[in-house]
N, CA, C and O atoms as CSV, one atom per row, in Angstrom:
chain,resi,resn,atom,element,x,y,z
A,1,MET,N,N,1.629,16.103,-1.611
A,1,MET,CA,C,2.780,15.223,-1.636
A,1,MET,C,C,3.856,15.873,-2.490
A,1,MET,O,O,3.644,16.139,-3.673
A,2,ALA,N,N,4.994,16.123,-1.896
A,2,ALA,CA,C,6.118,16.696,-2.624
A,2,ALA,C,C,6.815,15.589,-3.400
A,2,ALA,O,O,6.466,14.414,-3.283
A,3,GLY,N,N,7.782,15.973,-4.176
A,3,GLY,CA,C,8.559,14.965,-4.878
A,3,GLY,C,C,8.677,15.254,-6.353
A,3,GLY,O,O,8.600,16.401,-6.795
A,4,TRP,N,N,8.865,14.190,-7.105
A,4,TRP,CA,C,9.165,14.271,-8.518
A,4,TRP,C,C,8.099,13.528,-9.304
A,4,TRP,O,O,7.644,12.464,-8.882
A,5,ILE,N,N,7.699,14.078,-10.441
A,5,ILE,CA,C,6.737,13.415,-11.325
A,5,ILE,C,C,7.477,12.992,-12.588
A,5,ILE,O,O,8.082,13.818,-13.272
A,6,CYS,N,N,7.424,11.703,-12.889
A,6,CYS,CA,C,8.075,11.163,-14.078
A,6,CYS,C,C,7.363,11.668,-15.330
A,6,CYS,O,O,6.143,11.547,-15.440
A,7,LYS,N,N,8.112,12.230,-16.267
A,7,LYS,CA,C,7.521,12.723,-17.509
A,7,LYS,C,C,7.073,11.579,-18.405
A,7,LYS,O,O,6.221,11.772,-19.272
A,8,GLY,N,N,7.634,10.390,-18.208
A,8,GLY,CA,C,7.286,9.245,-19.044
A,8,GLY,C,C,5.946,8.621,-18.691
A,8,GLY,O,O,5.173,8.250,-19.574
A,9,CYS,N,N,5.669,8.506,-17.376
A,9,CYS,CA,C,4.437,7.808,-16.968
A,9,CYS,C,C,3.498,8.670,-16.137
A,9,CYS,O,O,2.358,8.277,-15.888
A,10,GLY,N,N,3.960,9.838,-15.706
A,10,GLY,CA,C,3.098,10.736,-14.950
A,10,GLY,C,C,2.910,10.356,-13.493
A,10,GLY,O,O,2.076,10.946,-12.806
A,11,ARG,N,N,3.681,9.368,-13.004
A,11,ARG,CA,C,3.549,8.947,-11.607
A,11,ARG,C,C,4.442,9.792,-10.710
A,11,ARG,O,O,5.448,10.346,-11.153
A,12,ARG,N,N,4.053,9.882,-9.425
A,12,ARG,CA,C,4.775,10.675,-8.432
A,12,ARG,C,C,5.732,9.797,-7.630
A,12,ARG,O,O,5.426,8.651,-7.299
A,13,PHE,N,N,6.895,10.365,-7.327
A,13,PHE,CA,C,7.898,9.664,-6.529
A,13,PHE,C,C,8.521,10.625,-5.529
A,13,PHE,O,O,8.521,11.839,-5.737
A,14,GLY,N,N,9.053,10.073,-4.438
A,14,GLY,CA,C,9.653,10.879,-3.389
A,14,GLY,C,C,11.017,11.413,-3.735
A,14,GLY,O,O,11.448,12.424,-3.180
A,15,ARG,N,N,11.714,10.743,-4.654
A,15,ARG,CA,C,13.068,11.158,-5.023
A,15,ARG,C,C,13.126,11.490,-6.511
A,15,ARG,O,O,12.489,10.829,-7.331
A,16,VAL,N,N,13.890,12.514,-6.843
A,16,VAL,CA,C,14.092,12.896,-8.240
A,16,VAL,C,C,14.763,11.738,-8.971
A,16,VAL,O,O,15.713,11.136,-8.473
A,17,ASN,N,N,14.252,11.443,-10.154
A,17,ASN,CA,C,14.773,10.369,-10.994
A,17,ASN,C,C,14.733,9.005,-10.306
A,17,ASN,O,O,15.601,8.162,-10.531
A,18,GLN,N,N,13.724,8.799,-9.473
A,18,GLN,CA,C,13.527,7.517,-8.793
A,18,GLN,C,C,13.534,6.384,-9.818
A,18,GLN,O,O,12.840,6.448,-10.833
A,19,SER,N,N,14.309,5.368,-9.546
A,19,SER,CA,C,14.320,4.200,-10.407
A,19,SER,C,C,12.962,3.514,-10.341
A,19,SER,O,O,12.448,3.255,-9.253
A,20,HIS,N,N,12.378,3.217,-11.505
A,20,HIS,CA,C,11.072,2.570,-11.558
A,20,HIS,C,C,10.826,2.054,-12.963
A,20,HIS,O,O,11.534,2.410,-13.904
A,21,THR,N,N,9.842,1.233,-13.088
A,21,THR,CA,C,9.376,0.815,-14.399
A,21,THR,C,C,8.234,1.747,-14.768
A,21,THR,O,O,7.241,1.829,-14.044
A,22,CYS,N,N,8.363,2.440,-15.872
A,22,CYS,CA,C,7.308,3.364,-16.279
A,22,CYS,C,C,6.050,2.562,-16.594
A,22,CYS,O,O,5.933,1.933,-17.646
A,23,ALA,N,N,5.136,2.603,-15.672
A,23,ALA,CA,C,3.839,1.949,-15.846
A,23,ALA,C,C,2.801,3.038,-15.714
A,23,ALA,O,O,2.751,3.727,-14.695
A,24,PRO,N,N,1.981,3.202,-16.717
A,24,PRO,CA,C,1.010,4.296,-16.624
A,24,PRO,C,C,0.090,4.136,-15.427
A,24,PRO,O,O,-0.339,3.035,-15.080
A,25,ALA,N,N,-0.194,5.260,-14.818
A,25,ALA,CA,C,-1.121,5.243,-13.690
A,25,ALA,C,C,-2.496,4.805,-14.191
A,25,ALA,O,O,-2.890,5.101,-15.319
A,26,ARG,N,N,-3.209,4.098,-13.330
A,26,ARG,CA,C,-4.569,3.650,-13.624
A,26,ARG,C,C,-5.458,4.158,-12.513
A,26,ARG,O,O,-4.989,4.821,-11.588
A,27,THR,N,N,-6.729,3.854,-12.597
A,27,THR,CA,C,-7.628,4.188,-11.500
A,27,THR,C,C,-7.795,2.947,-10.626
A,27,THR,O,O,-7.512,1.826,-11.048
A,28,VAL,N,N,-8.251,3.171,-9.422
A,28,VAL,CA,C,-8.556,2.045,-8.530
A,28,VAL,C,C,-9.670,1.201,-9.152
A,28,VAL,O,O,-9.648,-0.026,-9.057
A,29,ASP,N,N,-10.628,1.849,-9.778
A,29,ASP,CA,C,-11.699,1.104,-10.453
A,29,ASP,C,C,-11.128,0.188,-11.537
A,29,ASP,O,O,-11.564,-0.955,-11.673
A,30,ASP,N,N,-10.154,0.684,-12.311
A,30,ASP,CA,C,-9.502,-0.156,-13.328
A,30,ASP,C,C,-8.833,-1.360,-12.682
A,30,ASP,O,O,-8.935,-2.479,-13.184
A,31,PHE,N,N,-8.150,-1.126,-11.566
A,31,PHE,CA,C,-7.426,-2.203,-10.893
A,31,PHE,C,C,-8.384,-3.311,-10.462
A,31,PHE,O,O,-8.057,-4.492,-10.582
A,32,PHE,N,N,-9.552,-2.943,-9.967
A,32,PHE,CA,C,-10.491,-3.946,-9.444
A,32,PHE,C,C,-11.496,-4.455,-10.479
A,32,PHE,O,O,-12.309,-5.326,-10.167
A,33,ALA,N,N,-11.454,-3.934,-11.689
A,33,ALA,CA,C,-12.363,-4.415,-12.729
A,33,ALA,C,C,-12.136,-5.908,-12.962
A,33,ALA,O,O,-11.006,-6.341,-13.186
A,34,GLY,N,N,-13.207,-6.686,-12.907
A,34,GLY,CA,C,-13.118,-8.126,-13.137
A,34,GLY,C,C,-12.686,-8.935,-11.925
A,34,GLY,O,O,-12.619,-10.162,-11.997
A,35,ARG,N,N,-12.395,-8.275,-10.824
A,35,ARG,CA,C,-12.011,-8.990,-9.598
A,35,ARG,C,C,-13.253,-9.178,-8.732
A,35,ARG,O,O,-14.238,-8.458,-8.899
A,36,PRO,N,N,-13.216,-10.131,-7.814
A,36,PRO,CA,C,-14.380,-10.358,-6.951
A,36,PRO,C,C,-14.738,-9.107,-6.133
A,36,PRO,O,O,-13.844,-8.442,-5.610
A,37,PRO,N,N,-16.013,-8.785,-6.019
A,37,PRO,CA,C,-16.434,-7.603,-5.244
A,37,PRO,C,C,-15.946,-7.632,-3.794
A,37,PRO,O,O,-15.721,-6.576,-3.203
A,38,VAL,N,N,-15.780,-8.812,-3.218
A,38,VAL,CA,C,-15.301,-8.907,-1.838
A,38,VAL,C,C,-13.904,-8.290,-1.711
A,38,VAL,O,O,-13.568,-7.733,-0.666
A,39,GLN,N,N,-13.097,-8.385,-2.761
A,39,GLN,CA,C,-11.768,-7.765,-2.730
A,39,GLN,C,C,-11.883,-6.244,-2.733
A,39,GLN,O,O,-11.147,-5.565,-2.018
A,40,ARG,N,N,-12.784,-5.717,-3.517
A,40,ARG,CA,C,-12.953,-4.266,-3.557
A,40,ARG,C,C,-13.460,-3.750,-2.211
A,40,ARG,O,O,-13.023,-2.698,-1.745
A,41,ARG,N,N,-14.372,-4.482,-1.589
A,41,ARG,CA,C,-14.877,-4.054,-0.274
A,41,ARG,C,C,-13.753,-4.072,0.765
A,41,ARG,O,O,-13.686,-3.185,1.616
A,42,ALA,N,N,-12.879,-5.065,0.704
A,42,ALA,CA,C,-11.738,-5.118,1.631
A,42,ALA,C,C,-10.802,-3.940,1.371
A,42,ALA,O,O,-10.340,-3.289,2.308
A,43,PHE,N,N,-10.526,-3.670,0.099
A,43,PHE,CA,C,-9.686,-2.524,-0.243
A,43,PHE,C,C,-10.311,-1.227,0.259
A,43,PHE,O,O,-9.621,-0.383,0.830
A,44,ASP,N,N,-11.608,-1.068,0.049
A,44,ASP,CA,C,-12.285,0.159,0.486
A,44,ASP,C,C,-12.164,0.359,1.995
A,44,ASP,O,O,-12.075,1.497,2.457
A,45,ALA,N,N,-12.160,-0.723,2.766
A,45,ALA,CA,C,-11.972,-0.621,4.221
A,45,ALA,C,C,-10.557,-0.126,4.538
A,45,ALA,O,O,-10.367,0.685,5.445
A,46,ILE,N,N,-9.577,-0.612,3.794
A,46,ILE,CA,C,-8.187,-0.152,3.973
A,46,ILE,C,C,-8.094,1.323,3.604
A,46,ILE,O,O,-7.555,2.129,4.363
A,47,ALA,N,N,-8.621,1.669,2.437
A,47,ALA,CA,C,-8.542,3.048,1.949
A,47,ALA,C,C,-9.295,4.020,2.863
A,47,ALA,O,O,-8.855,5.153,3.058
A,48,ALA,N,N,-10.419,3.584,3.419
A,48,ALA,CA,C,-11.182,4.449,4.324
A,48,ALA,C,C,-10.363,4.778,5.568
A,48,ALA,O,O,-10.353,5.919,6.030
A,49,HIS,N,N,-9.681,3.778,6.102
A,49,HIS,CA,C,-8.844,4.043,7.279
A,49,HIS,C,C,-7.694,4.979,6.919
A,49,HIS,O,O,-7.454,5.973,7.605
A,50,LEU,N,N,-6.986,4.654,5.841
A,50,LEU,CA,C,-5.835,5.469,5.474
A,50,LEU,C,C,-6.247,6.857,5.013
A,50,LEU,O,O,-5.467,7.802,5.124
A,51,GLY,N,N,-7.459,6.991,4.499
A,51,GLY,CA,C,-7.950,8.288,4.068
A,51,GLY,C,C,-8.110,9.284,5.204
A,51,GLY,O,O,-8.175,10.492,4.974
A,52,LYS,N,N,-8.173,8.777,6.429
A,52,LYS,CA,C,-8.265,9.656,7.601
A,52,LYS,C,C,-6.919,10.284,7.936
A,52,LYS,O,O,-6.851,11.265,8.676
A,53,LEU,N,N,-5.848,9.715,7.389
A,53,LEU,CA,C,-4.491,10.214,7.630
A,53,LEU,C,C,-4.129,11.127,6.462
A,53,LEU,O,O,-4.297,10.742,5.305
A,54,ARG,N,N,-3.649,12.294,6.740
A,54,ARG,CA,C,-3.349,13.256,5.678
A,54,ARG,C,C,-1.932,13.772,5.831
A,54,ARG,O,O,-1.463,13.876,6.964
A,55,PRO,N,N,-1.229,14.096,4.778
A,55,PRO,CA,C,-1.628,13.898,3.386
A,55,PRO,C,C,-1.360,12.460,2.940
A,55,PRO,O,O,-0.514,11.766,3.503
A,56,ILE,N,N,-2.079,12.045,1.947
A,56,ILE,CA,C,-1.909,10.702,1.393
A,56,ILE,C,C,-2.222,10.763,-0.098
A,56,ILE,O,O,-3.075,11.531,-0.543
A,57,HIS,N,N,-1.519,9.942,-0.848
A,57,HIS,CA,C,-1.741,9.838,-2.288
A,57,HIS,C,C,-1.962,8.366,-2.607
A,57,HIS,O,O,-1.183,7.513,-2.180
A,58,VAL,N,N,-3.011,8.065,-3.349
A,58,VAL,CA,C,-3.313,6.693,-3.759
A,58,VAL,C,C,-2.983,6.578,-5.235
A,58,VAL,O,O,-3.446,7.372,-6.053
A,59,GLU,N,N,-2.168,5.569,-5.570
A,59,GLU,CA,C,-1.726,5.400,-6.951
A,59,GLU,C,C,-1.897,3.949,-7.377
A,59,GLU,O,O,-1.322,3.040,-6.778
A,60,ALA,N,N,-2.692,3.747,-8.414
A,60,ALA,CA,C,-2.916,2.397,-8.938
A,60,ALA,C,C,-2.108,2.198,-10.210
A,60,ALA,O,O,-2.034,3.081,-11.064
A,61,VAL,N,N,-1.499,1.015,-10.319
A,61,VAL,CA,C,-0.827,0.571,-11.544
A,61,VAL,C,C,-1.335,-0.844,-11.821
A,61,VAL,O,O,-2.185,-1.344,-11.084
A,62,ILE,N,N,-0.845,-1.478,-12.840
A,62,ILE,CA,C,-1.337,-2.811,-13.193
A,62,ILE,C,C,-1.161,-3.799,-12.041
A,62,ILE,O,O,-2.064,-4.589,-11.766
A,63,ALA,N,N,-0.025,-3.766,-11.372
A,63,ALA,CA,C,0.307,-4.781,-10.366
A,63,ALA,C,C,-0.267,-4.529,-8.984
A,63,ALA,O,O,-0.479,-5.476,-8.226
A,64,CYS,N,N,-0.527,-3.258,-8.635
A,64,CYS,CA,C,-0.918,-2.975,-7.255
A,64,CYS,C,C,-1.536,-1.588,-7.138
A,64,CYS,O,O,-1.564,-0.811,-8.092
A,65,VAL,N,N,-2.027,-1.307,-5.942
A,65,VAL,CA,C,-2.457,0.036,-5.571
A,65,VAL,C,C,-1.575,0.445,-4.400
A,65,VAL,O,O,-1.510,-0.252,-3.387
A,66,MET,N,N,-0.894,1.585,-4.546
A,66,MET,CA,C,0.048,2.048,-3.537
A,66,MET,C,C,-0.532,3.221,-2.745
A,66,MET,O,O,-1.289,4.038,-3.270
A,67,PHE,N,N,-0.157,3.277,-1.487
A,67,PHE,CA,C,-0.497,4.397,-0.616
A,67,PHE,C,C,0.816,5.101,-0.300
A,67,PHE,O,O,1.775,4.471,0.146
A,68,LYS,N,N,0.855,6.419,-0.535
A,68,LYS,CA,C,2.106,7.162,-0.402
A,68,LYS,C,C,1.931,8.413,0.433
A,68,LYS,O,O,0.878,9.050,0.438
A,69,ARG,N,N,2.988,8.737,1.130
A,69,ARG,CA,C,3.185,10.097,1.631
A,69,ARG,C,C,4.133,10.695,0.599
A,69,ARG,O,O,3.708,11.013,-0.511
A,70,THR,N,N,5.399,10.853,0.940
A,70,THR,CA,C,6.378,11.187,-0.088
A,70,THR,C,C,6.754,9.914,-0.830
A,70,THR,O,O,6.946,9.925,-2.046
A,71,ARG,N,N,6.858,8.819,-0.089
A,71,ARG,CA,C,7.176,7.503,-0.659
A,71,ARG,C,C,6.090,6.521,-0.269
A,71,ARG,O,O,5.275,6.795,0.612
A,72,SER,N,N,6.084,5.394,-0.921
A,72,SER,CA,C,5.099,4.348,-0.607
A,72,SER,C,C,5.341,3.793,0.791
A,72,SER,O,O,6.478,3.520,1.176
A,73,PHE,N,N,4.266,3.633,1.539
A,73,PHE,CA,C,4.365,3.004,2.853
A,73,PHE,C,C,3.466,1.776,2.949
A,73,PHE,O,O,3.587,0.988,3.887
A,74,ALA,N,N,2.564,1.611,1.982
A,74,ALA,CA,C,1.690,0.437,1.968
A,74,ALA,C,C,1.217,0.215,0.536
A,74,ALA,O,O,1.176,1.139,-0.276
A,75,GLU,N,N,0.862,-1.035,0.251
A,75,GLU,CA,C,0.271,-1.342,-1.051
A,75,GLU,C,C,-0.600,-2.569,-0.939
A,75,GLU,O,O,-0.489,-3.356,0.001
A,76,VAL,N,N,-1.467,-2.712,-1.919
A,76,VAL,CA,C,-2.381,-3.841,-1.997
A,76,VAL,C,C,-2.142,-4.534,-3.326
A,76,VAL,O,O,-2.107,-3.888,-4.373
A,77,ARG,N,N,-1.978,-5.851,-3.286
A,77,ARG,CA,C,-1.832,-6.672,-4.486
A,77,ARG,C,C,-2.924,-7.735,-4.466
A,77,ARG,O,O,-3.148,-8.387,-3.446
A,78,ALA,N,N,-3.596,-7.904,-5.592
A,78,ALA,CA,C,-4.686,-8.886,-5.673
A,78,ALA,C,C,-4.110,-10.288,-5.872
A,78,ALA,O,O,-3.168,-10.501,-6.636
A,79,LYS,N,N,-4.710,-11.225,-5.160
A,79,LYS,CA,C,-4.399,-12.641,-5.303
A,79,LYS,C,C,-5.709,-13.377,-5.549
A,79,LYS,O,O,-6.784,-12.785,-5.453
A,80,ARG,N,N,-5.622,-14.628,-5.856
A,80,ARG,CA,C,-6.843,-15.405,-6.102
A,80,ARG,C,C,-7.724,-15.454,-4.859
A,80,ARG,O,O,-8.945,-15.332,-4.962
A,81,ASP,N,N,-7.119,-15.631,-3.684
A,81,ASP,CA,C,-7.893,-15.830,-2.458
A,81,ASP,C,C,-8.002,-14.601,-1.573
A,81,ASP,O,O,-8.425,-14.712,-0.422
A,82,GLY,N,N,-7.634,-13.436,-2.078
A,82,GLY,CA,C,-7.734,-12.232,-1.271
A,82,GLY,C,C,-6.761,-11.172,-1.746
A,82,GLY,O,O,-6.349,-11.159,-2.906
A,83,LEU,N,N,-6.404,-10.294,-0.846
A,83,LEU,CA,C,-5.463,-9.220,-1.128
A,83,LEU,C,C,-4.242,-9.380,-0.250
A,83,LEU,O,O,-4.360,-9.657,0.944
A,84,ASP,N,N,-3.074,-9.207,-0.833
A,84,ASP,CA,C,-1.867,-9.058,-0.033
A,84,ASP,C,C,-1.800,-7.602,0.371
A,84,ASP,O,O,-1.691,-6.724,-0.485
A,85,LEU,N,N,-1.864,-7.337,1.651
A,85,LEU,CA,C,-1.656,-6.001,2.179
A,85,LEU,C,C,-0.198,-5.955,2.611
A,85,LEU,O,O,0.227,-6.718,3.479
A,86,ILE,N,N,0.550,-5.072,2.011
A,86,ILE,CA,C,1.986,-4.983,2.240
A,86,ILE,C,C,2.265,-3.602,2.828
A,86,ILE,O,O,1.837,-2.588,2.277
A,87,PHE,N,N,2.980,-3.570,3.945
A,87,PHE,CA,C,3.276,-2.279,4.560
A,87,PHE,C,C,4.672,-2.296,5.150
A,87,PHE,O,O,5.211,-3.354,5.474
A,88,LEU,N,N,5.256,-1.105,5.288
A,88,LEU,CA,C,6.615,-0.956,5.795
A,88,LEU,C,C,6.588,-0.349,7.187
A,88,LEU,O,O,5.898,0.637,7.445
A,89,LEU,N,N,7.353,-0.963,8.074
A,89,LEU,CA,C,7.516,-0.443,9.431
A,89,LEU,C,C,9.000,-0.309,9.729
A,89,LEU,O,O,9.837,-0.848,9.005
A,90,SER,N,N,9.321,0.407,10.792
A,90,SER,CA,C,10.715,0.552,11.188
A,90,SER,C,C,11.132,-0.552,12.155
A,90,SER,O,O,12.227,-0.513,12.717
A,91,ARG,N,N,10.262,-1.530,12.344
A,91,ARG,CA,C,10.555,-2.667,13.221
A,91,ARG,C,C,9.941,-3.919,12.605
A,91,ARG,O,O,9.118,-3.840,11.693
A,92,THR,N,N,10.353,-5.069,13.114
A,92,THR,CA,C,9.777,-6.333,12.672
A,92,THR,C,C,8.659,-6.726,13.628
A,92,THR,O,O,8.851,-6.751,14.843
A,93,VAL,N,N,7.487,-7.034,13.069
A,93,VAL,CA,C,6.355,-7.484,13.868
A,93,VAL,C,C,6.268,-8.999,13.749
A,93,VAL,O,O,6.266,-9.549,12.648
A,94,GLU,N,N,6.197,-9.657,14.883
A,94,GLU,CA,C,5.965,-11.095,14.898
A,94,GLU,C,C,4.551,-11.311,15.415
A,94,GLU,O,O,4.252,-11.061,16.583
A,95,HIS,N,N,3.691,-11.780,14.525
A,95,HIS,CA,C,2.285,-11.960,14.842
A,95,HIS,C,C,1.757,-13.044,13.915
A,95,HIS,O,O,2.210,-13.139,12.774
A,96,PRO,N,N,0.816,-13.862,14.367
A,96,PRO,CA,C,0.291,-14.931,13.496
A,96,PRO,C,C,-0.314,-14.443,12.181
A,96,PRO,O,O,-0.345,-15.192,11.204
A,97,ARG,N,N,-0.790,-13.216,12.141
A,97,ARG,CA,C,-1.390,-12.705,10.901
A,97,ARG,C,C,-0.362,-12.241,9.886
A,97,ARG,O,O,-0.684,-12.074,8.710
A,98,ILE,N,N,0.861,-12.030,10.322
A,98,ILE,CA,C,1.917,-11.609,9.401
A,98,ILE,C,C,2.396,-12.852,8.655
A,98,ILE,O,O,2.986,-13.757,9.245
A,99,ALA,N,N,2.132,-12.880,7.342
A,99,ALA,CA,C,2.476,-14.053,6.532
A,99,ALA,C,C,3.972,-14.145,6.269
A,99,ALA,O,O,4.534,-15.240,6.249
A,100,ARG,N,N,4.616,-13.007,6.069
A,100,ARG,CA,C,6.067,-12.989,5.877
A,100,ARG,C,C,6.582,-11.577,6.045
A,100,ARG,O,O,5.830,-10.605,5.983
A,101,THR,N,N,7.885,-11.490,6.259
A,101,THR,CA,C,8.563,-10.202,6.381
A,101,THR,C,C,9.904,-10.294,5.676
A,101,THR,O,O,10.438,-11.385,5.473
A,102,PHE,N,N,10.435,-9.159,5.311
A,102,PHE,CA,C,11.835,-9.089,4.897
A,102,PHE,C,C,12.342,-7.675,5.119
A,102,PHE,O,O,11.601,-6.696,5.029
A,103,ARG,N,N,13.633,-7.607,5.414
A,103,ARG,CA,C,14.273,-6.322,5.699
A,103,ARG,C,C,14.610,-5.654,4.372
A,103,ARG,O,O,15.358,-6.200,3.560
A,104,LEU,N,N,14.053,-4.473,4.164
A,104,LEU,CA,C,14.300,-3.709,2.949
A,104,LEU,C,C,15.566,-2.867,3.085
A,104,LEU,O,O,16.322,-2.703,2.128
A,105,SER,N,N,15.785,-2.337,4.287
A,105,SER,CA,C,16.970,-1.531,4.584
A,105,SER,C,C,17.190,-1.589,6.092
A,105,SER,O,O,16.484,-2.302,6.804
A,106,ALA,N,N,18.156,-0.845,6.560
A,106,ALA,CA,C,18.458,-0.867,7.994
A,106,ALA,C,C,17.264,-0.437,8.842
A,106,ALA,O,O,17.107,-0.890,9.976
A,107,ASN,N,N,16.422,0.441,8.290
A,107,ASN,CA,C,15.310,0.993,9.064
A,107,ASN,C,C,13.930,0.664,8.512
A,107,ASN,O,O,12.941,1.220,8.988
A,108,ARG,N,N,13.832,-0.219,7.528
A,108,ARG,CA,C,12.536,-0.518,6.916
A,108,ARG,C,C,12.351,-2.022,6.787
A,108,ARG,O,O,13.190,-2.716,6.213
A,109,VAL,N,N,11.237,-2.519,7.332
A,109,VAL,CA,C,10.896,-3.937,7.259
A,109,VAL,C,C,9.539,-4.063,6.566
A,109,VAL,O,O,8.566,-3.418,6.955
A,110,VAL,N,N,9.496,-4.898,5.540
A,110,VAL,CA,C,8.272,-5.125,4.772
A,110,VAL,C,C,7.481,-6.245,5.431
A,110,VAL,O,O,8.045,-7.282,5.781
A,111,HIS,N,N,6.185,-6.044,5.601
A,111,HIS,CA,C,5.281,-7.016,6.220
A,111,HIS,C,C,4.142,-7.341,5.260
A,111,HIS,O,O,3.633,-6.456,4.573
A,112,TYR,N,N,3.745,-8.604,5.213
A,112,TYR,CA,C,2.638,-9.061,4.364
A,112,TYR,C,C,1.533,-9.628,5.243
A,112,TYR,O,O,1.787,-10.440,6.133
A,113,VAL,N,N,0.307,-9.194,4.985
A,113,VAL,CA,C,-0.870,-9.717,5.668
A,113,VAL,C,C,-1.903,-10.062,4.595
A,113,VAL,O,O,-2.163,-9.250,3.707
A,114,LEU,N,N,-2.488,-11.244,4.668
A,114,LEU,CA,C,-3.543,-11.621,3.740
A,114,LEU,C,C,-4.873,-11.064,4.250
A,114,LEU,O,O,-5.268,-11.311,5.389
A,115,VAL,N,N,-5.553,-10.313,3.391
A,115,VAL,CA,C,-6.857,-9.735,3.712
A,115,VAL,C,C,-7.858,-10.361,2.752
A,115,VAL,O,O,-7.772,-10.174,1.538
A,116,ARG,N,N,-8.803,-11.102,3.305
A,116,ARG,CA,C,-9.805,-11.763,2.458
A,116,ARG,C,C,-11.125,-10.992,2.396
A,116,ARG,O,O,-11.794,-10.974,1.363
A,117,THR,N,N,-11.492,-10.356,3.508
A,117,THR,CA,C,-12.742,-9.606,3.572
A,117,THR,C,C,-12.495,-8.297,4.311
A,117,THR,O,O,-11.435,-8.096,4.904
A,118,LYS,N,N,-13.482,-7.412,4.269
A,118,LYS,CA,C,-13.311,-6.137,4.987
A,118,LYS,C,C,-13.225,-6.354,6.492
A,118,LYS,O,O,-12.652,-5.525,7.198
A,119,ALA,N,N,-13.784,-7.456,6.999
A,119,ALA,CA,C,-13.671,-7.751,8.436
A,119,ALA,C,C,-12.223,-8.001,8.852
A,119,ALA,O,O,-11.871,-7.831,10.019
A,120,ASP,N,N,-11.389,-8.404,7.900
A,120,ASP,CA,C,-9.962,-8.618,8.202
A,120,ASP,C,C,-9.222,-7.310,8.438
A,120,ASP,O,O,-8.111,-7.314,8.968
A,121,VAL,N,N,-9.829,-6.190,8.049
A,121,VAL,CA,C,-9.219,-4.879,8.285
A,121,VAL,C,C,-9.691,-4.415,9.661
A,121,VAL,O,O,-10.440,-3.448,9.798
A,122,ASP,N,N,-9.230,-5.132,10.658
A,122,ASP,CA,C,-9.659,-4.903,12.035
A,122,ASP,C,C,-8.738,-3.914,12.738
A,122,ASP,O,O,-7.867,-3.313,12.110
A,123,SER,N,N,-8.931,-3.748,14.033
A,123,SER,CA,C,-8.151,-2.759,14.784
A,123,SER,C,C,-6.657,-3.051,14.738
A,123,SER,O,O,-5.852,-2.119,14.733
A,124,GLN,N,N,-6.267,-4.320,14.704
A,124,GLN,CA,C,-4.841,-4.657,14.636
A,124,GLN,C,C,-4.237,-4.206,13.305
A,124,GLN,O,O,-3.184,-3.570,13.282
A,125,VAL,N,N,-4.899,-4.532,12.210
A,125,VAL,CA,C,-4.411,-4.134,10.888
A,125,VAL,C,C,-4.405,-2.613,10.763
A,125,VAL,O,O,-3.453,-2.036,10.236
A,126,ARG,N,N,-5.453,-1.967,11.241
A,126,ARG,CA,C,-5.500,-0.498,11.177
A,126,ARG,C,C,-4.364,0.121,11.995
A,126,ARG,O,O,-3.800,1.139,11.593
A,127,ALA,N,N,-4.026,-0.476,13.126
A,127,ALA,CA,C,-2.916,0.041,13.938
A,127,ALA,C,C,-1.591,-0.094,13.183
A,127,ALA,O,O,-0.779,0.831,13.196
A,128,TRP,N,N,-1.367,-1.229,12.531
A,128,TRP,CA,C,-0.143,-1.389,11.732
A,128,TRP,C,C,-0.091,-0.383,10.593
A,128,TRP,O,O,0.969,0.179,10.315
A,129,LEU,N,N,-1.216,-0.147,9.930
A,129,LEU,CA,C,-1.245,0.822,8.837
A,129,LEU,C,C,-0.980,2.236,9.336
A,129,LEU,O,O,-0.275,3.005,8.683
A,130,THR,N,N,-1.538,2.576,10.482
A,130,THR,CA,C,-1.281,3.895,11.066
A,130,THR,C,C,0.195,4.049,11.405
A,130,THR,O,O,0.790,5.100,11.166
A,131,GLU,N,N,0.784,2.991,11.965
A,131,GLU,CA,C,2.215,3.020,12.286
A,131,GLU,C,C,3.044,3.141,11.001
A,131,GLU,O,O,4.027,3.880,10.970
A,132,ALA,N,N,2.658,2.426,9.953
A,132,ALA,CA,C,3.386,2.512,8.685
A,132,ALA,C,C,3.340,3.938,8.137
A,132,ALA,O,O,4.346,4.462,7.657
A,133,TYR,N,N,2.176,4.552,8.213
A,133,TYR,CA,C,2.031,5.944,7.768
A,133,TYR,C,C,2.924,6.860,8.616
A,133,TYR,O,O,3.669,7.677,8.076
A,134,ALA,N,N,2.846,6.722,9.924
A,134,ALA,CA,C,3.587,7.593,10.838
A,134,ALA,C,C,5.100,7.440,10.683
A,134,ALA,O,O,5.844,8.403,10.864
A,135,SER,N,N,5.551,6.237,10.351
A,135,SER,CA,C,6.993,6.008,10.249
A,135,SER,C,C,7.535,6.248,8.834
A,135,SER,O,O,8.733,6.106,8.591
A,136,SER,N,N,6.650,6.610,7.914
A,136,SER,CA,C,7.062,6.860,6.532
A,136,SER,C,C,7.708,8.231,6.425
A,136,SER,O,O,7.264,9.185,7.063
A,137,PRO,N,N,8.754,8.327,5.620
A,137,PRO,CA,C,9.393,9.653,5.444
A,137,PRO,C,C,8.397,10.672,4.912
A,137,PRO,O,O,7.559,10.359,4.067
A,138,VAL,N,N,8.499,11.884,5.414
A,138,VAL,CA,C,7.604,12.965,4.993
A,138,VAL,C,C,8.184,13.682,3.795
A,138,VAL,O,O,7.578,14.627,3.289
């Protein structure tokens, strides 16, 4: 993954001097410590699928775990009842599983899907994640 590494927090970004809150990188294990094991199994299903796509960088911080090429294209945030799987596409998807969307820019739309178990990481979710990866800037 090309890009810039912040000297303050050691995290990688796609743009030099990317605006961010310096939050030290953590491990995925740190992120899931104390959370229900079902959430970790769901995350592992997401990570296993995305791990087949190369190159990819996984970065955990206090609030989330991000999946990046040069820039973030997907992230996971823990909630009480599951994981928010958040991914960016170049189009808006209207589907019952999409909890909400918002336009980030002219060419990027953020999508939220609630993932409660690894079974929720089905072929539809994997297809959206593959599309998010493919449409992410290199």
